[in-house]
MOPAC internal coordinates of N, CA, C and O (Angstrom, degrees):
PM7 1SCF
backbone

  N    0.0000 0     0.00 0     0.00 0    0    0    0
  C    1.3861 1     0.00 0     0.00 0    1    0    0
  C    1.5025 1   107.54 1     0.00 0    2    1    0
  O    1.2310 1   120.67 1   -39.70 1    3    2    1
  N    1.3926 1   116.33 1   140.30 1    3    2    1
  C    1.4588 1   120.35 1  -179.59 1    5    3    2
  C    1.5217 1   109.33 1   -98.80 1    6    5    3
  O    1.2310 1   121.85 1   -32.69 1    7    6    5
  N    1.3452 1   114.07 1   147.31 1    7    6    5
  C    1.4454 1   121.71 1   177.30 1    9    7    6
  C    1.4898 1   113.23 1  -142.18 1   10    9    7
  O    1.2310 1   122.22 1   -19.71 1   11   10    9
  N    1.3815 1   113.35 1   160.29 1   11   10    9
  C    1.4606 1   118.68 1   171.71 1   13   11   10
  C    1.5750 1   103.63 1  -130.69 1   14   13   11
  O    1.2310 1   121.37 1   -43.48 1   15   14   13
  N    1.2937 1   114.98 1   136.52 1   15   14   13
  C    1.4607 1   121.24 1   177.69 1   17   15   14
  C    1.5533 1   107.25 1  -120.48 1   18   17   15
  O    1.2310 1   122.33 1   -31.40 1   19   18   17
  N    1.2864 1   113.15 1   148.60 1   19   18   17
  C    1.5004 1   119.17 1   179.90 1   21   19   18
  C    1.5490 1   106.76 1  -152.29 1   22   21   19
  O    1.2310 1   121.91 1   -57.21 1   23   22   21
  N    1.3273 1   113.95 1   122.79 1   23   22   21
  C    1.4359 1   124.24 1   172.23 1   25   23   22
  C    1.5065 1   109.26 1   -66.39 1   26   25   23
  O    1.2310 1   117.04 1   -53.99 1   27   26   25
  N    1.3283 1   123.24 1   126.01 1   27   26   25
  C    1.4866 1   124.67 1   177.60 1   29   27   26
  C    1.5094 1   112.94 1  -114.92 1   30   29   27
  O    1.2310 1   120.58 1   150.51 1   31   30   29
  N    1.3244 1   116.50 1   -29.49 1   31   30   29
  C    1.4767 1   121.87 1   176.83 1   33   31   30
  C    1.4622 1   108.96 1  -124.80 1   34   33   31
  O    1.2310 1   120.62 1   -71.06 1   35   34   33
  N    1.3192 1   116.42 1   108.94 1   35   34   33
  C    1.5074 1   123.99 1  -177.63 1   37   35   34
  C    1.5115 1   113.84 1   -37.47 1   38   37   35
  O    1.2310 1   122.02 1   -70.02 1   39   38   37
  N    1.3656 1   113.73 1   109.98 1   39   38   37
  C    1.4795 1   123.28 1   175.77 1   41   39   38
  C    1.5388 1   115.90 1    70.20 1   42   41   39
  O    1.2310 1   120.13 1  -174.00 1   43   42   41
  N    1.3678 1   117.36 1     6.00 1   43   42   41
  C    1.4292 1   123.32 1  -172.80 1   45   43   42
  C    1.5006 1   115.56 1  -120.48 1   46   45   43
  O    1.2310 1   120.31 1   136.14 1   47   46   45
  N    1.4164 1   117.01 1   -43.86 1   47   46   45
  C    1.4243 1   116.97 1  -171.48 1   49   47   46
  C    1.5892 1   109.73 1  -149.23 1   50   49   47
  O    1.2310 1   122.35 1   -30.44 1   51   50   49
  N    1.3154 1   113.10 1   149.56 1   51   50   49
  C    1.5464 1   122.43 1   179.00 1   53   51   50
  C    1.5375 1   103.43 1  -132.67 1   54   53   51
  O    1.2310 1   125.52 1   -29.99 1   55   54   53
  N    1.3444 1   107.00 1   150.01 1   55   54   53
  C    1.4710 1   118.90 1   164.71 1   57   55   54
  C    1.5982 1   109.62 1   -97.14 1   58   57   55
  O    1.2310 1   119.92 1   -34.57 1   59   58   57
  N    1.2683 1   117.75 1   145.43 1   59   58   57
  C    1.4623 1   119.99 1  -178.29 1   61   59   58
  C    1.4735 1   106.76 1  -138.51 1   62   61   59
  O    1.2310 1   118.33 1   -47.82 1   63   62   61
  N    1.3162 1   120.78 1   132.18 1   63   62   61
  C    1.4155 1   126.10 1   173.74 1   65   63   62
  C    1.4918 1   111.59 1  -123.02 1   66   65   63
  O    1.2310 1   119.62 1   -50.82 1   67   66   65
  N    1.3139 1   118.33 1   129.18 1   67   66   65
  C    1.5112 1   120.56 1   179.35 1   69   67   66
  C    1.5345 1   107.83 1  -110.78 1   70   69   67
  O    1.2310 1   120.59 1   -31.42 1   71   70   69
  N    1.2785 1   116.47 1   148.58 1   71   70   69
  C    1.5072 1   120.94 1   169.26 1   73   71   70
  C    1.4702 1   109.13 1  -109.26 1   74   73   71
  O    1.2310 1   122.80 1   -59.85 1   75   74   73
  N    1.3207 1   112.23 1   120.15 1   75   74   73
  C    1.4450 1   121.06 1  -179.07 1   77   75   74
  C    1.5436 1   106.50 1  -126.08 1   78   77   75
  O    1.2310 1   119.20 1   -79.20 1   79   78   77
  N    1.3831 1   119.13 1   100.80 1   79   78   77
  C    1.4288 1   122.33 1  -174.23 1   81   79   78
  C    1.5288 1   114.82 1   -55.44 1   82   81   79
  O    1.2310 1   120.47 1   158.02 1   83   82   81
  N    1.3658 1   116.72 1   -21.98 1   83   82   81
  C    1.4679 1   120.03 1   179.09 1   85   83   82
  C    1.5163 1   114.51 1  -103.40 1   86   85   83
  O    1.2310 1   121.52 1  -160.98 1   87   86   85
  N    1.3350 1   114.70 1    19.02 1   87   86   85
  C    1.5012 1   120.64 1  -177.26 1   89   87   86
  C    1.5119 1   109.04 1   -60.87 1   90   89   87
  O    1.2310 1   122.11 1   -39.07 1   91   90   89
  N    1.3441 1   113.56 1   140.93 1   91   90   89
  C    1.5184 1   121.11 1   173.83 1   93   91   90
  C    1.4976 1   104.51 1  -103.93 1   94   93   91
  O    1.2310 1   120.19 1   -10.20 1   95   94   93
  N    1.3485 1   117.24 1   169.80 1   95   94   93
  C    1.4062 1   125.00 1   176.52 1   97   95   94
  C    1.5353 1   115.74 1   -47.05 1   98   97   95
  O    1.2310 1   121.47 1   142.54 1   99   98   97
  N    1.3266 1   114.79 1   -37.46 1   99   98   97
  C    1.4713 1   121.50 1  -177.82 1  101   99   98
  C    1.4848 1   115.21 1   -93.42 1  102  101   99
  O    1.2310 1   119.95 1  -175.14 1  103  102  101
  N    1.3457 1   117.69 1     4.86 1  103  102  101
  C    1.4630 1   118.71 1   177.23 1  105  103  102
  C    1.5430 1   113.55 1   -80.97 1  106  105  103
  O    1.2310 1   120.74 1   -51.99 1  107  106  105
  N    1.3171 1   116.18 1   128.01 1  107  106  105
  C    1.4675 1   118.20 1  -178.80 1  109  107  106
  C    1.5276 1   106.69 1   -75.21 1  110  109  107
  O    1.2310 1   122.60 1   -51.81 1  111  110  109
  N    1.4352 1   112.62 1   128.19 1  111  110  109
  C    1.4906 1   116.94 1  -176.95 1  113  111  110
  C    1.5513 1   110.47 1  -128.85 1  114  113  111
  O    1.2310 1   118.17 1   173.02 1  115  114  113
  N    1.3155 1   121.10 1    -6.98 1  115  114  113
  C    1.4723 1   125.60 1  -174.61 1  117  115  114
  C    1.4632 1   107.74 1  -137.79 1  118  117  115
  O    1.2310 1   119.84 1   -51.52 1  119  118  117
  N    1.3612 1   117.91 1   128.48 1  119  118  117
  C    1.4303 1   125.52 1  -165.97 1  121  119  118
  C    1.5287 1   111.07 1  -132.55 1  122  121  119
  O    1.2310 1   119.87 1   -39.54 1  123  122  121
  N    1.3383 1   117.86 1   140.46 1  123  122  121
  C    1.4515 1   123.36 1   167.54 1  125  123  122
  C    1.5408 1   102.96 1  -111.22 1  126  125  123
  O    1.2310 1   120.43 1   -60.34 1  127  126  125
  N    1.3452 1   116.79 1   119.66 1  127  126  125
  C    1.4211 1   123.54 1  -175.95 1  129  127  126
  C    1.5786 1   107.94 1  -118.72 1  130  129  127
  O    1.2310 1   121.52 1   -81.91 1  131  130  129
  N    1.2990 1   114.70 1    98.09 1  131  130  129
  C    1.4271 1   120.42 1  -175.51 1  133  131  130
  C    1.5660 1   109.52 1  -124.23 1  134  133  131
  O    1.2310 1   122.14 1    -1.44 1  135  134  133
  N    1.3090 1   113.50 1   178.56 1  135  134  133
  C    1.4451 1   119.20 1   178.55 1  137  135  134
  C    1.5190 1   106.13 1  -122.09 1  138  137  135
  O    1.2310 1   119.11 1   -72.10 1  139  138  137
  N    1.3126 1   119.30 1   107.90 1  139  138  137
  C    1.5057 1   128.40 1     2.03 1  141  139  138
  C    1.4135 1   119.19 1   -93.37 1  142  141  139
  O    1.2310 1   118.42 1   171.62 1  143  142  141
  N    1.2998 1   120.63 1    -8.38 1  143  142  141
  C    1.4453 1   128.41 1  -166.08 1  145  143  142
  C    1.5679 1   109.71 1   -76.98 1  146  145  143
  O    1.2310 1   121.79 1   -41.02 1  147  146  145
  N    1.3464 1   114.18 1   138.98 1  147  146  145
  C    1.4548 1   122.87 1   176.24 1  149  147  146
  C    1.5770 1   108.24 1  -141.91 1  150  149  147
  O    1.2310 1   122.00 1   -39.35 1  151  150  149
  N    1.3725 1   113.77 1   140.65 1  151  150  149
  C    1.4247 1   116.43 1   172.19 1  153  151  150
  C    1.4778 1   109.52 1  -153.14 1  154  153  151
  O    1.2310 1   118.34 1   -13.07 1  155  154  153
  N    1.3274 1   120.77 1   166.93 1  155  154  153
  C    1.4517 1   126.42 1  -178.77 1  157  155  154
  C    1.5071 1   110.72 1  -143.56 1  158  157  155
  O    1.2310 1   122.14 1   -23.00 1  159  158  157
  N    1.3641 1   113.52 1   157.00 1  159  158  157
  C    1.4396 1   122.08 1   175.92 1  161  159  158
  C    1.4989 1   107.36 1  -124.72 1  162  161  159
  O    1.2310 1   120.80 1   -36.63 1  163  162  161
  N    1.3393 1   116.08 1   143.37 1  163  162  161
  C    1.4370 1   120.56 1  -178.51 1  165  163  162
  C    1.5139 1   110.81 1   -85.72 1  166  165  163
  O    1.2310 1   120.05 1    -8.01 1  167  166  165
  N    1.2914 1   117.50 1   171.99 1  167  166  165
  C    1.4278 1   125.11 1   176.07 1  169  167  166
  C    1.5244 1   107.70 1   -62.54 1  170  169  167
  O    1.2310 1   118.00 1   134.81 1  171  170  169
  N    1.3007 1   121.42 1   -45.19 1  171  170  169
  C    1.3774 1   126.39 1  -177.10 1  173  171  170
  C    1.5429 1   110.56 1   -62.47 1  174  173  171
  O    1.2310 1   120.45 1   135.24 1  175  174  173
  N    1.3978 1   116.75 1   -44.76 1  175  174  173
  C    1.4295 1   124.14 1   177.50 1  177  175  174
  C    1.5201 1   107.47 1   -59.59 1  178  177  175
  O    1.2310 1   119.59 1   131.83 1  179  178  177
  N    1.2902 1   118.39 1   -48.17 1  179  178  177
  C    1.4491 1   123.10 1  -173.95 1  181  179  178
  C    1.5583 1   109.27 1   -62.44 1  182  181  179
  O    1.2310 1   118.91 1   138.11 1  183  182  181
  N    1.3271 1   119.69 1   -41.89 1  183  182  181
  C    1.4354 1   125.81 1   176.72 1  185  183  182
  C    1.5391 1   109.45 1   -54.70 1  186  185  183
  O    1.2310 1   120.06 1   131.80 1  187  186  185
  N    1.3501 1   117.50 1   -48.20 1  187  186  185
  C    1.4914 1   119.27 1   175.75 1  189  187  186
  C    1.5302 1   111.91 1   -65.24 1  190  189  187
  O    1.2310 1   119.77 1   136.41 1  191  190  189
  N    1.3142 1   118.04 1   -43.59 1  191  190  189
  C    1.4476 1   120.06 1  -178.16 1  193  191  190
  C    1.5586 1   110.36 1   -62.28 1  194  193  191
  O    1.2310 1   120.37 1   140.92 1  195  194  193
  N    1.3472 1   116.91 1   -39.08 1  195  194  193
  C    1.4797 1   120.76 1   176.32 1  197  195  194
  C    1.5065 1   112.50 1   -68.18 1  198  197  195
  O    1.2310 1   120.54 1   141.88 1  199  198  197
  N    1.2857 1   116.57 1   -38.12 1  199  198  197
  C    1.5031 1   119.16 1  -173.24 1  201  199  198
  C    1.6095 1   105.21 1   -71.33 1  202  201  199
  O    1.2310 1   118.97 1   147.76 1  203  202  201
  N    1.3477 1   119.58 1   -32.24 1  203  202  201
  C    1.4859 1   119.68 1  -178.71 1  205  203  202
  C    1.4832 1   113.73 1  -102.60 1  206  205  203
  O    1.2310 1   120.66 1  -176.26 1  207  206  205
  N    1.3370 1   116.35 1     3.74 1  207  206  205
  C    1.5282 1   123.02 1  -175.92 1  209  207  206
  C    1.4646 1   109.82 1    52.12 1  210  209  207
  O    1.2310 1   120.17 1  -135.37 1  211  210  209
  N    1.3690 1   117.29 1    44.63 1  211  210  209
  C    1.4302 1   121.61 1  -174.30 1  213  211  210
  C    1.5726 1   112.41 1   -88.12 1  214  213  211
  O    1.2310 1   123.55 1  -118.84 1  215  214  213
  N    1.4065 1   110.81 1    61.16 1  215  214  213
  C    1.5218 1   117.30 1   175.16 1  217  215  214
  C    1.5729 1   104.95 1  -144.75 1  218  217  215
  O    1.2310 1   121.56 1   -30.75 1  219  218  217
  N    1.3442 1   114.63 1   149.25 1  219  218  217
  C    1.4382 1   116.80 1  -174.26 1  221  219  218
  C    1.5904 1   106.49 1  -157.60 1  222  221  219
  O    1.2310 1   121.65 1   -19.80 1  223  222  221
  N    1.2915 1   114.46 1   160.20 1  223  222  221
  C    1.3740 1   123.11 1   178.67 1  225  223  222
  C    1.5147 1   110.71 1  -141.08 1  226  225  223
  O    1.2310 1   120.10 1   -48.73 1  227  226  225
  N    1.3361 1   117.42 1   131.27 1  227  226  225
  C    1.4502 1   123.86 1   174.64 1  229  227  226
  C    1.5017 1   111.20 1  -120.12 1  230  229  227
  O    1.2310 1   120.85 1   -30.45 1  231  230  229
  N    1.3914 1   115.97 1   149.55 1  231  230  229
  C    1.4250 1   117.65 1  -176.30 1  233  231  230
  C    1.5330 1   114.02 1   -87.68 1  234  233  231
  O    1.2310 1   121.23 1   169.75 1  235  234  233
  N    1.3086 1   115.26 1   -10.25 1  235  234  233
  C    1.5274 1   120.56 1  -174.14 1  237  235  234
  C    1.5688 1   106.58 1  -103.09 1  238  237  235
  O    1.2310 1   123.23 1   -34.05 1  239  238  237
  N    1.3095 1   111.42 1   145.95 1  239  238  237
  C    1.4584 1   120.92 1   169.24 1  241  239  238
  C    1.5141 1   108.13 1  -153.91 1  242  241  239
  O    1.2310 1   119.15 1     6.89 1  243  242  241
  N    1.3402 1   119.22 1  -173.11 1  243  242  241
  C    1.4711 1   124.03 1   172.80 1  245  243  242
  C    1.4683 1   114.99 1   -80.06 1  246  245  243
  O    1.2310 1   119.17 1   176.74 1  247  246  245
  N    1.3121 1   119.18 1    -3.26 1  247  246  245
  C    1.4648 1   124.90 1  -175.18 1  249  247  246
  C    1.5190 1   108.22 1  -119.10 1  250  249  247
  O    1.2310 1   121.20 1   -38.65 1  251  250  249
  N    1.3451 1   115.32 1   141.35 1  251  250  249
  C    1.4397 1   122.99 1   178.11 1  253  251  250
  C    1.5586 1   109.38 1   -68.92 1  254  253  251
  O    1.2310 1   120.52 1   -39.69 1  255  254  253
  N    1.3178 1   116.62 1   140.31 1  255  254  253
  C    1.5301 1   124.85 1  -178.73 1  257  255  254
  C    1.4632 1   115.45 1    63.60 1  258  257  255
  O    1.2310 1   121.34 1  -154.40 1  259  258  257
  N    1.4056 1   115.04 1    25.60 1  259  258  257
  C    1.4721 1   116.39 1  -179.44 1  261  259  258
  C    1.5924 1   105.83 1  -141.16 1  262  261  259
  O    1.2310 1   123.59 1   -34.13 1  263  262  261
  N    1.2926 1   110.72 1   145.87 1  263  262  261
  C    1.4025 1   121.25 1   178.30 1  265  263  262
  C    1.5590 1   105.77 1  -117.24 1  266  265  263
  O    1.2310 1   120.91 1     6.07 1  267  266  265
  N    1.3580 1   115.87 1  -173.93 1  267  266  265
  C    1.4695 1   122.08 1   177.90 1  269  267  266
  C    1.4888 1   111.46 1  -127.73 1  270  269  267
  O    1.2310 1   120.51 1   -35.16 1  271  270  269
  N    1.3197 1   116.64 1   144.84 1  271  270  269
  C    1.4635 1   121.45 1   170.49 1  273  271  270
  C    1.4695 1   113.38 1  -129.41 1  274  273  271
  O    1.2310 1   119.86 1   -23.07 1  275  274  273
  N    1.3436 1   117.87 1   156.93 1  275  274  273
  C    1.3882 1   124.62 1   179.46 1  277  275  274
  C    1.5821 1   107.57 1  -132.22 1  278  277  275
  O    1.2310 1   121.57 1   -41.52 1  279  278  277
  N    1.2972 1   114.61 1   138.48 1  279  278  277
  C    1.5024 1   119.37 1   173.34 1  281  279  278
  C    1.4391 1   103.44 1  -135.74 1  282  281  279
  O    1.2310 1   120.22 1   -72.54 1  283  282  281
  N    1.3189 1   117.18 1   107.46 1  283  282  281
  C    1.5675 1   122.23 1   173.11 1  285  283  282
  C    1.5315 1   103.33 1    61.68 1  286  285  283
  O    1.2310 1   122.91 1    48.95 1  287  286  285
  N    1.3335 1   112.03 1  -131.05 1  287  286  285
  C    1.4392 1   118.42 1  -174.87 1  289  287  286
  C    1.5658 1   114.58 1   -75.38 1  290  289  287
  O    1.2310 1   120.71 1   171.38 1  291  290  289
  N    1.2937 1   116.25 1    -8.62 1  291  290  289
  C    1.4745 1   119.27 1  -179.48 1  293  291  290
  C    1.5264 1   107.57 1   -89.38 1  294  293  291
  O    1.2310 1   120.68 1   -69.28 1  295  294  293
  N    1.2413 1   116.31 1   110.72 1  295  294  293
  C    1.5213 1   124.65 1  -171.55 1  297  295  294
  C    1.4863 1   110.97 1  -113.09 1  298  297  295
  O    1.2310 1   120.04 1   -33.49 1  299  298  297
  N    1.3527 1   117.53 1   146.51 1  299  298  297
  C    1.4205 1   128.71 1   168.01 1  301  299  298
  C    1.4526 1   115.32 1    56.34 1  302  301  299
  O    1.2310 1   121.49 1  -122.25 1  303  302  301
  N    1.4040 1   114.75 1    57.75 1  303  302  301
  C    1.4420 1   123.54 1   176.80 1  305  303  302
  C    1.4835 1   108.55 1  -103.47 1  306  305  303
  O    1.2310 1   120.18 1   -44.79 1  307  306  305
  N    1.3355 1   117.26 1   135.21 1  307  306  305
  C    1.4820 1   123.56 1  -174.81 1  309  307  306
  C    1.5298 1   110.88 1   -73.60 1  310  309  307
  O    1.2310 1   121.52 1   -31.08 1  311  310  309
  N    1.3010 1   114.70 1   148.92 1  311  310  309
  C    1.4961 1   122.39 1   170.86 1  313  311  310
  C    1.5738 1   104.97 1  -137.63 1  314  313  311
  O    1.2310 1   121.82 1   -26.08 1  315  314  313
  N    1.3331 1   114.12 1   153.92 1  315  314  313
  C    1.5155 1   114.93 1  -178.62 1  317  315  314
  C    1.6059 1   110.36 1   -93.87 1  318  317  315
  O    1.2310 1   123.80 1   -47.68 1  319  318  317
  N    1.2916 1   110.32 1   132.32 1  319  318  317
  C    1.5791 1   116.56 1   173.58 1  321  319  318
  C    1.4730 1   107.79 1   -55.97 1  322  321  319
  O    1.2310 1   117.91 1   141.23 1  323  322  321
  N    1.2981 1   121.59 1   -38.77 1  323  322  321
  C    1.5001 1   122.08 1  -176.18 1  325  323  322
  C    1.5394 1   111.29 1   -60.34 1  326  325  323
  O    1.2310 1   118.59 1   153.57 1  327  326  325
  N    1.2974 1   120.30 1   -26.43 1  327  326  325
  C    1.4204 1   124.05 1   177.03 1  329  327  326
  C    1.5386 1   113.58 1   -88.43 1  330  329  327
  O    1.2310 1   118.73 1   144.02 1  331  330  329
  N    1.2966 1   120.03 1   -35.98 1  331  330  329
  C    1.3781 1   127.70 1  -175.44 1  333  331  330
  C    1.5558 1   107.45 1  -133.44 1  334  333  331
  O    1.2310 1   118.10 1   -84.24 1  335  334  333
  N    1.2921 1   121.23 1    95.76 1  335  334  333
  C    1.4183 1   123.68 1  -172.30 1  337  335  334
  C    1.5415 1   115.89 1   -73.69 1  338  337  335
  O    1.2310 1   121.55 1   169.14 1  339  338  337
  N    1.3491 1   114.63 1   -10.86 1  339  338  337
  C    1.4398 1   120.43 1   173.81 1  341  339  338
  C    1.5265 1   107.70 1  -136.75 1  342  341  339
  O    1.2310 1   119.90 1   -31.64 1  343  342  341
  N    1.3606 1   117.80 1   148.36 1  343  342  341
  C    1.4516 1   118.19 1   176.45 1  345  343  342
  C    1.5273 1   112.30 1   -58.88 1  346  345  343
  O    1.2310 1   121.03 1   142.39 1  347  346  345
  N    1.3762 1   115.64 1   -37.61 1  347  346  345
  C    1.4768 1   121.37 1  -177.83 1  349  347  346
  C    1.5680 1   108.82 1   -54.69 1  350  349  347
  O    1.2310 1   117.09 1   142.03 1  351  350  349
  N    1.3275 1   123.14 1   -37.97 1  351  350  349
  C    1.3991 1   122.20 1  -174.96 1  353  351  350
  C    1.4303 1   111.97 1   -69.64 1  354  353  351
  O    1.2310 1   119.34 1   144.51 1  355  354  353
  N    1.3693 1   118.86 1   -35.49 1  355  354  353
  C    1.4473 1   122.09 1   178.04 1  357  355  354
  C    1.5349 1   108.99 1   -75.82 1  358  357  355
  O    1.2310 1   119.59 1   145.16 1  359  358  357
  N    1.2966 1   118.39 1   -34.84 1  359  358  357
  C    1.4788 1   120.91 1   177.57 1  361  359  358
  C    1.5500 1   106.85 1   -64.56 1  362  361  359
  O    1.2310 1   118.72 1   138.29 1  363  362  361
  N    1.2711 1   120.04 1   -41.71 1  363  362  361
  C    1.4980 1   120.73 1  -179.01 1  365  363  362
  C    1.6083 1   107.89 1   -65.75 1  366  365  363
  O    1.2310 1   120.03 1   145.45 1  367  366  365
  N    1.2805 1   117.55 1   -34.55 1  367  366  365
  C    1.5071 1   122.25 1  -177.15 1  369  367  366
  C    1.5234 1   104.62 1   -69.90 1  370  369  367
  O    1.2310 1   118.75 1   131.80 1  371  370  369
  N    1.3295 1   119.99 1   -48.20 1  371  370  369
  C    1.4303 1   123.88 1  -179.69 1  373  371  370
  C    1.5543 1   109.80 1   -59.97 1  374  373  371
  O    1.2310 1   121.99 1   136.50 1  375  374  373
  N    1.2419 1   113.80 1   -43.50 1  375  374  373
  C    1.5483 1   118.54 1   176.60 1  377  375  374
  C    1.5077 1   109.58 1   -58.82 1  378  377  375
  O    1.2310 1   119.10 1   132.78 1  379  378  377
  N    1.2933 1   119.33 1   -47.22 1  379  378  377
  C    1.5004 1   122.57 1   179.29 1  381  379  378
  C    1.5217 1   109.16 1   -61.09 1  382  381  379
  O    1.2310 1   121.22 1   138.05 1  383  382  381
  N    1.2778 1   115.27 1   -41.95 1  383  382  381
  C    1.5067 1   118.89 1  -176.95 1  385  383  382
  C    1.5516 1   114.79 1   -63.97 1  386  385  383
  O    1.2310 1   123.29 1   137.94 1  387  386  385
  N    1.3695 1   111.30 1   -42.06 1  387  386  385
  C    1.4140 1   122.10 1   178.12 1  389  387  386
  C    1.5603 1   108.68 1   -61.21 1  390  389  387
  O    1.2310 1   121.55 1   125.84 1  391  390  389
  N    1.3926 1   114.64 1   -54.16 1  391  390  389
  C    1.4425 1   121.82 1  -179.56 1  393  391  390
  C    1.4998 1   110.05 1   -58.09 1  394  393  391
  O    1.2310 1   117.98 1   138.51 1  395  394  393
  N    1.3198 1   121.45 1   -41.49 1  395  394  393
  C    1.4414 1   126.29 1   175.83 1  397  395  394
  C    1.4328 1   112.07 1   -56.91 1  398  397  395
  O    1.2310 1   119.33 1   128.50 1  399  398  397
  N    1.3911 1   118.89 1   -51.50 1  399  398  397
  C    1.4167 1   122.29 1  -177.73 1  401  399  398
  C    1.6328 1   112.13 1   -64.15 1  402  401  399
  O    1.2310 1   121.92 1   152.89 1  403  402  401
  N    1.3258 1   113.93 1   -27.11 1  403  402  401
  C    1.4574 1   114.95 1   178.68 1  405  403  402
  C    1.5585 1   117.06 1   -85.09 1  406  405  403
  O    1.2310 1   121.45 1   141.25 1  407  406  405
  N    1.4299 1   114.83 1   -38.75 1  407  406  405
  C    1.4289 1   117.57 1  -176.11 1  409  407  406
  C    1.5381 1   113.93 1  -127.61 1  410  409  407
  O    1.2310 1   118.96 1   177.14 1  411  410  409
  N    1.3308 1   119.59 1    -2.86 1  411  410  409
  C    1.4547 1   118.70 1   174.65 1  413  411  410
  C    1.4213 1   115.40 1    88.22 1  414  413  411
  O    1.2310 1   118.00 1  -173.71 1  415  414  413
  N    1.4153 1   121.42 1     6.29 1  415  414  413
  C    1.3725 1   121.08 1   178.43 1  417  415  414
  C    1.5407 1   108.19 1  -139.30 1  418  417  415
  O    1.2310 1   119.01 1    -9.84 1  419  418  417
  N    1.2768 1   119.50 1   170.16 1  419  418  417
  C    1.5356 1   128.57 1   176.75 1  421  419  418
  C    1.4435 1   109.83 1  -127.23 1  422  421  419
  O    1.2310 1   121.06 1   -18.34 1  423  422  421
  N    1.3565 1   115.59 1   161.66 1  423  422  421
  C    1.4412 1   119.57 1   176.34 1  425  423  422
  C    1.5316 1   110.78 1   -76.72 1  426  425  423
  O    1.2310 1   116.96 1   165.81 1  427  426  425
  N    1.2800 1   123.39 1   -14.19 1  427  426  425
  C    1.4468 1   124.98 1   178.73 1  429  427  426
  C    1.5573 1   110.21 1  -129.55 1  430  429  427
  O    1.2310 1   123.02 1   -15.47 1  431  430  429
  N    1.3093 1   111.81 1   164.53 1  431  430  429
  C    1.5061 1   117.09 1  -177.64 1  433  431  430
  C    1.5462 1   111.10 1  -107.69 1  434  433  431
  O    1.2310 1   119.58 1  -159.99 1  435  434  433
  N    1.2942 1   118.40 1    20.01 1  435  434  433
  C    1.4607 1   123.91 1  -178.92 1  437  435  434
  C    1.5774 1   112.18 1   -79.04 1  438  437  435
  O    1.2310 1   121.77 1   159.66 1  439  438  437
  N    1.3313 1   114.22 1   -20.34 1  439  438  437
  C    1.4354 1   117.50 1  -172.46 1  441  439  438
  C    1.5279 1   107.47 1   -85.71 1  442  441  439
  O    1.2310 1   120.14 1   -33.29 1  443  442  441
  N    1.3626 1   117.33 1   146.71 1  443  442  441
  C    1.4711 1   123.05 1   179.20 1  445  443  442
  C    1.5617 1   104.27 1   -89.41 1  446  445  443
  O    1.2310 1   121.13 1   -61.65 1  447  446  445
  N    1.3063 1   115.44 1   118.35 1  447  446  445
  C    1.4897 1   119.01 1   171.52 1  449  447  446
  C    1.5095 1   109.62 1  -102.89 1  450  449  447
  O    1.2310 1   121.60 1   -49.29 1  451  450  449
  N    1.2486 1   114.55 1   130.71 1  451  450  449
  C    1.4482 1   121.79 1  -176.49 1  453  451  450
  C    1.5261 1   109.72 1  -115.47 1  454  453  451
  O    1.2310 1   121.27 1   -41.55 1  455  454  453
  N    1.3566 1   115.18 1   138.45 1  455  454  453
  C    1.4936 1   118.59 1   173.62 1  457  455  454
  C    1.5590 1   107.58 1   -90.91 1  458  457  455
  O    1.2310 1   119.50 1   -44.41 1  459  458  457
  N    1.3132 1   118.56 1   135.59 1  459  458  457
  C    1.3824 1   122.10 1   172.64 1  461  459  458
  C    1.5019 1   113.59 1  -134.57 1  462  461  459
  O    1.2310 1   120.51 1   -47.01 1  463  462  461
  N    1.3120 1   116.63 1   132.99 1  463  462  461
  C    1.3899 1   120.33 1  -175.92 1  465  463  462
  C    1.5840 1   106.11 1   -77.52 1  466  465  463
  O    1.2310 1   121.83 1   -32.27 1  467  466  465
  N    1.3098 1   114.10 1   147.73 1  467  466  465
  C    1.4673 1   118.49 1   177.10 1  469  467  466
  C    1.5496 1   106.87 1   -83.44 1  470  469  467
  O    1.2310 1   120.93 1   -46.60 1  471  470  469
  N    1.3072 1   115.83 1   133.40 1  471  470  469
  C    1.3964 1   122.70 1   179.09 1  473  471  470
  C    1.4880 1   110.69 1   -95.78 1  474  473  471
  O    1.2310 1   119.26 1   -57.33 1  475  474  473
  N    1.3313 1   119.02 1   122.67 1  475  474  473
  C    1.4921 1   121.37 1   175.25 1  477  475  474
  C    1.5125 1   110.75 1  -106.84 1  478  477  475
  O    1.2310 1   122.50 1   -30.60 1  479  478  477
  N    1.3338 1   112.81 1   149.40 1  479  478  477
  C    1.4978 1   119.80 1   179.34 1  481  479  478
  C    1.4397 1   111.24 1   -81.19 1  482  481  479
  O    1.2310 1   120.10 1   180.00 1  483  482  481

């Protein structure tokens, strides 16, 4: 399985997108992995988010050196300015990750795509 990971909150949280060519609408393919918060979005949710471009990033928040991002129903999540010095850079990263989870490719080649074998019990 292929995946892309991206740190969004310095030392605290990552976004992860996986490409599963056999994903169904209820298959989780996009993840926020933070300490302690975690959430995921399904293939069906991402298709709708992509179709409506329902993701955004703002540079301001109530914390210094942090902005906020939204992806579909997941609203007001912090990101570090030190990792993304403009909201546009994180927005492009999110766009790439959503596209990757949906079709297995991105618009740029800067992302590290890793192959992982599925482990079965």
